[in-house]
Each structure stands twice: as structure tokens, then as C-alpha cells.
Chimera marker file (.cmm) of the C-alpha trace (Angstrom):
<marker_set name="trace">
<marker id="1" x="16.901" y="61.218" z="113.143" r="1" g="1" b="0" radius="0.5"/>
<marker id="2" x="13.697" y="59.290" z="113.504" r="1" g="1" b="0" radius="0.5"/>
<marker id="3" x="10.806" y="60.669" z="111.418" r="1" g="1" b="0" radius="0.5"/>
<marker id="4" x="13.328" y="62.484" z="109.195" r="1" g="1" b="0" radius="0.5"/>
<marker id="5" x="13.747" y="65.441" z="111.555" r="1" g="1" b="0" radius="0.5"/>
<marker id="6" x="17.216" y="66.948" z="111.829" r="1" g="1" b="0" radius="0.5"/>
<marker id="7" x="18.280" y="69.000" z="114.848" r="1" g="1" b="0" radius="0.5"/>
<marker id="8" x="20.833" y="71.637" z="113.845" r="1" g="1" b="0" radius="0.5"/>
<marker id="9" x="21.046" y="73.270" z="117.288" r="1" g="1" b="0" radius="0.5"/>
<marker id="10" x="19.412" y="72.818" z="120.675" r="1" g="1" b="0" radius="0.5"/>
<marker id="11" x="19.623" y="74.619" z="123.992" r="1" g="1" b="0" radius="0.5"/>
<marker id="12" x="17.782" y="73.768" z="127.202" r="1" g="1" b="0" radius="0.5"/>
<marker id="13" x="17.329" y="76.620" z="129.673" r="1" g="1" b="0" radius="0.5"/>
<marker id="14" x="15.420" y="77.040" z="132.943" r="1" g="1" b="0" radius="0.5"/>
<marker id="15" x="11.910" y="77.127" z="131.560" r="1" g="1" b="0" radius="0.5"/>
<marker id="16" x="12.043" y="76.322" z="127.851" r="1" g="1" b="0" radius="0.5"/>
<marker id="17" x="13.912" y="74.626" z="125.025" r="1" g="1" b="0" radius="0.5"/>
<marker id="18" x="15.141" y="76.162" z="121.780" r="1" g="1" b="0" radius="0.5"/>
<marker id="19" x="15.472" y="73.925" z="118.729" r="1" g="1" b="0" radius="0.5"/>
<marker id="20" x="16.714" y="74.699" z="115.260" r="1" g="1" b="0" radius="0.5"/>
<marker id="21" x="14.927" y="71.860" z="113.543" r="1" g="1" b="0" radius="0.5"/>
<marker id="22" x="14.662" y="70.789" z="109.921" r="1" g="1" b="0" radius="0.5"/>
<marker id="23" x="11.773" y="68.678" z="108.656" r="1" g="1" b="0" radius="0.5"/>
<marker id="24" x="10.038" y="68.000" z="105.354" r="1" g="1" b="0" radius="0.5"/>
<marker id="25" x="7.690" y="70.823" z="104.260" r="1" g="1" b="0" radius="0.5"/>
<marker id="26" x="4.805" y="68.392" z="103.834" r="1" g="1" b="0" radius="0.5"/>
<marker id="27" x="4.965" y="67.587" z="107.563" r="1" g="1" b="0" radius="0.5"/>
<marker id="28" x="2.627" y="69.595" z="109.777" r="1" g="1" b="0" radius="0.5"/>
<marker id="29" x="4.428" y="71.720" z="112.366" r="1" g="1" b="0" radius="0.5"/>
<marker id="30" x="1.767" y="70.780" z="114.913" r="1" g="1" b="0" radius="0.5"/>
<marker id="31" x="2.541" y="67.091" z="114.337" r="1" g="1" b="0" radius="0.5"/>
<marker id="32" x="6.278" y="67.730" z="114.773" r="1" g="1" b="0" radius="0.5"/>
<marker id="33" x="5.709" y="69.523" z="118.087" r="1" g="1" b="0" radius="0.5"/>
<marker id="34" x="3.286" y="66.830" z="119.254" r="1" g="1" b="0" radius="0.5"/>
<marker id="35" x="5.828" y="64.126" z="118.401" r="1" g="1" b="0" radius="0.5"/>
<marker id="36" x="8.708" y="65.903" z="120.170" r="1" g="1" b="0" radius="0.5"/>
<marker id="37" x="6.769" y="66.795" z="123.313" r="1" g="1" b="0" radius="0.5"/>
<marker id="38" x="4.887" y="63.515" z="123.549" r="1" g="1" b="0" radius="0.5"/>
<marker id="39" x="7.890" y="61.354" z="122.748" r="1" g="1" b="0" radius="0.5"/>
<marker id="40" x="10.206" y="63.079" z="125.200" r="1" g="1" b="0" radius="0.5"/>
<marker id="41" x="7.591" y="62.926" z="127.977" r="1" g="1" b="0" radius="0.5"/>
<marker id="42" x="6.917" y="59.255" z="127.331" r="1" g="1" b="0" radius="0.5"/>
<marker id="43" x="10.601" y="58.323" z="127.380" r="1" g="1" b="0" radius="0.5"/>
<marker id="44" x="11.439" y="60.392" z="130.466" r="1" g="1" b="0" radius="0.5"/>
<marker id="45" x="8.494" y="59.095" z="132.510" r="1" g="1" b="0" radius="0.5"/>
<marker id="46" x="9.247" y="55.539" z="131.413" r="1" g="1" b="0" radius="0.5"/>
<marker id="47" x="12.832" y="55.890" z="132.691" r="1" g="1" b="0" radius="0.5"/>
<marker id="48" x="11.794" y="57.813" z="135.832" r="1" g="1" b="0" radius="0.5"/>
<marker id="49" x="8.151" y="56.999" z="136.718" r="1" g="1" b="0" radius="0.5"/>
<marker id="50" x="8.461" y="58.798" z="140.062" r="1" g="1" b="0" radius="0.5"/>
<marker id="51" x="8.811" y="62.098" z="138.178" r="1" g="1" b="0" radius="0.5"/>
<marker id="52" x="5.218" y="61.911" z="136.929" r="1" g="1" b="0" radius="0.5"/>
<marker id="53" x="4.036" y="62.925" z="140.410" r="1" g="1" b="0" radius="0.5"/>
<marker id="54" x="6.200" y="66.058" z="140.389" r="1" g="1" b="0" radius="0.5"/>
<marker id="55" x="4.349" y="67.580" z="137.439" r="1" g="1" b="0" radius="0.5"/>
<marker id="56" x="0.842" y="68.995" z="137.477" r="1" g="1" b="0" radius="0.5"/>
<marker id="57" x="-1.527" y="66.329" z="136.143" r="1" g="1" b="0" radius="0.5"/>
<marker id="58" x="1.440" y="64.257" z="134.994" r="1" g="1" b="0" radius="0.5"/>
<marker id="59" x="2.346" y="66.562" z="132.083" r="1" g="1" b="0" radius="0.5"/>
<marker id="60" x="5.974" y="67.431" z="131.453" r="1" g="1" b="0" radius="0.5"/>
<marker id="61" x="5.324" y="70.136" z="128.857" r="1" g="1" b="0" radius="0.5"/>
<marker id="62" x="2.972" y="73.096" z="128.867" r="1" g="1" b="0" radius="0.5"/>
<marker id="63" x="0.612" y="73.532" z="125.944" r="1" g="1" b="0" radius="0.5"/>
<marker id="64" x="2.490" y="76.647" z="124.808" r="1" g="1" b="0" radius="0.5"/>
<marker id="65" x="4.774" y="76.887" z="121.812" r="1" g="1" b="0" radius="0.5"/>
<marker id="66" x="6.500" y="79.487" z="119.685" r="1" g="1" b="0" radius="0.5"/>
<marker id="67" x="7.962" y="78.901" z="116.278" r="1" g="1" b="0" radius="0.5"/>
<marker id="68" x="9.397" y="80.889" z="113.446" r="1" g="1" b="0" radius="0.5"/>
<marker id="69" x="10.509" y="80.023" z="109.947" r="1" g="1" b="0" radius="0.5"/>
<marker id="70" x="14.062" y="81.051" z="109.037" r="1" g="1" b="0" radius="0.5"/>
<marker id="71" x="13.285" y="82.893" z="105.824" r="1" g="1" b="0" radius="0.5"/>
<marker id="72" x="15.520" y="85.976" z="106.104" r="1" g="1" b="0" radius="0.5"/>
<marker id="73" x="18.481" y="84.789" z="108.188" r="1" g="1" b="0" radius="0.5"/>
<marker id="74" x="21.281" y="82.272" z="107.812" r="1" g="1" b="0" radius="0.5"/>
<marker id="75" x="21.568" y="78.959" z="109.609" r="1" g="1" b="0" radius="0.5"/>
<marker id="76" x="24.657" y="80.300" z="111.402" r="1" g="1" b="0" radius="0.5"/>
<marker id="77" x="22.644" y="83.230" z="112.757" r="1" g="1" b="0" radius="0.5"/>
<marker id="78" x="20.038" y="80.868" z="114.215" r="1" g="1" b="0" radius="0.5"/>
<marker id="79" x="22.693" y="78.616" z="115.748" r="1" g="1" b="0" radius="0.5"/>
<marker id="80" x="24.418" y="81.634" z="117.298" r="1" g="1" b="0" radius="0.5"/>
<marker id="81" x="21.127" y="82.921" z="118.739" r="1" g="1" b="0" radius="0.5"/>
<marker id="82" x="20.299" y="79.578" z="120.301" r="1" g="1" b="0" radius="0.5"/>
<marker id="83" x="23.778" y="78.964" z="121.722" r="1" g="1" b="0" radius="0.5"/>
<marker id="84" x="24.758" y="82.453" z="122.880" r="1" g="1" b="0" radius="0.5"/>
<marker id="85" x="21.544" y="84.370" z="123.530" r="1" g="1" b="0" radius="0.5"/>
<marker id="86" x="19.479" y="81.678" z="125.176" r="1" g="1" b="0" radius="0.5"/>
<marker id="87" x="22.087" y="79.317" z="126.571" r="1" g="1" b="0" radius="0.5"/>
<marker id="88" x="22.508" y="81.096" z="129.888" r="1" g="1" b="0" radius="0.5"/>
<marker id="89" x="20.442" y="80.529" z="132.982" r="1" g="1" b="0" radius="0.5"/>
<marker id="90" x="18.562" y="83.511" z="134.365" r="1" g="1" b="0" radius="0.5"/>
<marker id="91" x="21.177" y="83.926" z="137.115" r="1" g="1" b="0" radius="0.5"/>
<marker id="92" x="24.089" y="83.993" z="134.645" r="1" g="1" b="0" radius="0.5"/>
<marker id="93" x="22.307" y="86.454" z="132.368" r="1" g="1" b="0" radius="0.5"/>
<marker id="94" x="21.827" y="88.918" z="135.255" r="1" g="1" b="0" radius="0.5"/>
<marker id="95" x="25.519" y="88.856" z="136.296" r="1" g="1" b="0" radius="0.5"/>
<link id1="1" id2="2" r="1" g="1" b="0" radius="0.2"/>
<link id1="2" id2="3" r="1" g="1" b="0" radius="0.2"/>
<link id1="3" id2="4" r="1" g="1" b="0" radius="0.2"/>
<link id1="4" id2="5" r="1" g="1" b="0" radius="0.2"/>
<link id1="5" id2="6" r="1" g="1" b="0" radius="0.2"/>
<link id1="6" id2="7" r="1" g="1" b="0" radius="0.2"/>
<link id1="7" id2="8" r="1" g="1" b="0" radius="0.2"/>
<link id1="8" id2="9" r="1" g="1" b="0" radius="0.2"/>
<link id1="9" id2="10" r="1" g="1" b="0" radius="0.2"/>
<link id1="10" id2="11" r="1" g="1" b="0" radius="0.2"/>
<link id1="11" id2="12" r="1" g="1" b="0" radius="0.2"/>
<link id1="12" id2="13" r="1" g="1" b="0" radius="0.2"/>
<link id1="13" id2="14" r="1" g="1" b="0" radius="0.2"/>
<link id1="14" id2="15" r="1" g="1" b="0" radius="0.2"/>
<link id1="15" id2="16" r="1" g="1" b="0" radius="0.2"/>
<link id1="16" id2="17" r="1" g="1" b="0" radius="0.2"/>
<link id1="17" id2="18" r="1" g="1" b="0" radius="0.2"/>
<link id1="18" id2="19" r="1" g="1" b="0" radius="0.2"/>
<link id1="19" id2="20" r="1" g="1" b="0" radius="0.2"/>
<link id1="20" id2="21" r="1" g="1" b="0" radius="0.2"/>
<link id1="21" id2="22" r="1" g="1" b="0" radius="0.2"/>
<link id1="22" id2="23" r="1" g="1" b="0" radius="0.2"/>
<link id1="23" id2="24" r="1" g="1" b="0" radius="0.2"/>
<link id1="24" id2="25" r="1" g="1" b="0" radius="0.2"/>
<link id1="25" id2="26" r="1" g="1" b="0" radius="0.2"/>
<link id1="26" id2="27" r="1" g="1" b="0" radius="0.2"/>
<link id1="27" id2="28" r="1" g="1" b="0" radius="0.2"/>
<link id1="28" id2="29" r="1" g="1" b="0" radius="0.2"/>
<link id1="29" id2="30" r="1" g="1" b="0" radius="0.2"/>
<link id1="30" id2="31" r="1" g="1" b="0" radius="0.2"/>
<link id1="31" id2="32" r="1" g="1" b="0" radius="0.2"/>
<link id1="32" id2="33" r="1" g="1" b="0" radius="0.2"/>
<link id1="33" id2="34" r="1" g="1" b="0" radius="0.2"/>
<link id1="34" id2="35" r="1" g="1" b="0" radius="0.2"/>
<link id1="35" id2="36" r="1" g="1" b="0" radius="0.2"/>
<link id1="36" id2="37" r="1" g="1" b="0" radius="0.2"/>
<link id1="37" id2="38" r="1" g="1" b="0" radius="0.2"/>
<link id1="38" id2="39" r="1" g="1" b="0" radius="0.2"/>
<link id1="39" id2="40" r="1" g="1" b="0" radius="0.2"/>
<link id1="40" id2="41" r="1" g="1" b="0" radius="0.2"/>
<link id1="41" id2="42" r="1" g="1" b="0" radius="0.2"/>
<link id1="42" id2="43" r="1" g="1" b="0" radius="0.2"/>
<link id1="43" id2="44" r="1" g="1" b="0" radius="0.2"/>
<link id1="44" id2="45" r="1" g="1" b="0" radius="0.2"/>
<link id1="45" id2="46" r="1" g="1" b="0" radius="0.2"/>
<link id1="46" id2="47" r="1" g="1" b="0" radius="0.2"/>
<link id1="47" id2="48" r="1" g="1" b="0" radius="0.2"/>
<link id1="48" id2="49" r="1" g="1" b="0" radius="0.2"/>
<link id1="49" id2="50" r="1" g="1" b="0" radius="0.2"/>
<link id1="50" id2="51" r="1" g="1" b="0" radius="0.2"/>
<link id1="51" id2="52" r="1" g="1" b="0" radius="0.2"/>
<link id1="52" id2="53" r="1" g="1" b="0" radius="0.2"/>
<link id1="53" id2="54" r="1" g="1" b="0" radius="0.2"/>
<link id1="54" id2="55" r="1" g="1" b="0" radius="0.2"/>
<link id1="55" id2="56" r="1" g="1" b="0" radius="0.2"/>
<link id1="56" id2="57" r="1" g="1" b="0" radius="0.2"/>
<link id1="57" id2="58" r="1" g="1" b="0" radius="0.2"/>
<link id1="58" id2="59" r="1" g="1" b="0" radius="0.2"/>
<link id1="59" id2="60" r="1" g="1" b="0" radius="0.2"/>
<link id1="60" id2="61" r="1" g="1" b="0" radius="0.2"/>
<link id1="61" id2="62" r="1" g="1" b="0" radius="0.2"/>
<link id1="62" id2="63" r="1" g="1" b="0" radius="0.2"/>
<link id1="63" id2="64" r="1" g="1" b="0" radius="0.2"/>
<link id1="64" id2="65" r="1" g="1" b="0" radius="0.2"/>
<link id1="65" id2="66" r="1" g="1" b="0" radius="0.2"/>
<link id1="66" id2="67" r="1" g="1" b="0" radius="0.2"/>
<link id1="67" id2="68" r="1" g="1" b="0" radius="0.2"/>
<link id1="68" id2="69" r="1" g="1" b="0" radius="0.2"/>
<link id1="69" id2="70" r="1" g="1" b="0" radius="0.2"/>
<link id1="70" id2="71" r="1" g="1" b="0" radius="0.2"/>
<link id1="71" id2="72" r="1" g="1" b="0" radius="0.2"/>
<link id1="72" id2="73" r="1" g="1" b="0" radius="0.2"/>
<link id1="73" id2="74" r="1" g="1" b="0" radius="0.2"/>
<link id1="74" id2="75" r="1" g="1" b="0" radius="0.2"/>
<link id1="75" id2="76" r="1" g="1" b="0" radius="0.2"/>
<link id1="76" id2="77" r="1" g="1" b="0" radius="0.2"/>
<link id1="77" id2="78" r="1" g="1" b="0" radius="0.2"/>
<link id1="78" id2="79" r="1" g="1" b="0" radius="0.2"/>
<link id1="79" id2="80" r="1" g="1" b="0" radius="0.2"/>
<link id1="80" id2="81" r="1" g="1" b="0" radius="0.2"/>
<link id1="81" id2="82" r="1" g="1" b="0" radius="0.2"/>
<link id1="82" id2="83" r="1" g="1" b="0" radius="0.2"/>
<link id1="83" id2="84" r="1" g="1" b="0" radius="0.2"/>
<link id1="84" id2="85" r="1" g="1" b="0" radius="0.2"/>
<link id1="85" id2="86" r="1" g="1" b="0" radius="0.2"/>
<link id1="86" id2="87" r="1" g="1" b="0" radius="0.2"/>
<link id1="87" id2="88" r="1" g="1" b="0" radius="0.2"/>
<link id1="88" id2="89" r="1" g="1" b="0" radius="0.2"/>
<link id1="89" id2="90" r="1" g="1" b="0" radius="0.2"/>
<link id1="90" id2="91" r="1" g="1" b="0" radius="0.2"/>
<link id1="91" id2="92" r="1" g="1" b="0" radius="0.2"/>
<link id1="92" id2="93" r="1" g="1" b="0" radius="0.2"/>
<link id1="93" id2="94" r="1" g="1" b="0" radius="0.2"/>
<link id1="94" id2="95" r="1" g="1" b="0" radius="0.2"/>
</marker_set>
């Protein structure tokens, strides 16, 4: 992947995205998040400029973020969490 990031798992749900992402330890996490949010916004709005007007002040992403290092769990555990626990829409989860 560009910039040397490797996505091991990804799930997009109603109001957020989960990524299991690998990057070099010398890379700042803030820079990684900035690159992912900024790059995805730029590409989406370039392909669909009309969408810019649907988002408050033209921003696709909120300023919020949550991250955790995977020190005590296996890669398979993280992949399972992303795919099974978060992969359902709110409606499906309530059924």
C-alpha cells in the first residue's frame, strides 16, 4: 500500500470505520490518521464534487478518533472483532 501502510482488516458501518492497520513504528499515528482521512476525503470529493455540499463545512470526517495498539491479543482476534462484532448495521444488531 502507498506510504507502506498495510490494511489487515477493514469494516465500514453506519457511523464509523474500523481498520486493523500496520505501519512502521517511526511513523506518527496522527500522521497516519491525517493521511487516511484527508486522502479519502480528497479522492471521494474529486470523484463526486456534489457530495461536498451534503457535509457540514465540506468535511467528510469528524475530528474524532480512537486507536489501540494490539499488544496482548492476536491478529486473528482483531480481525474477528472487526468482521463479526462491528460489521453489522445498527438495525441488524438489534434483531
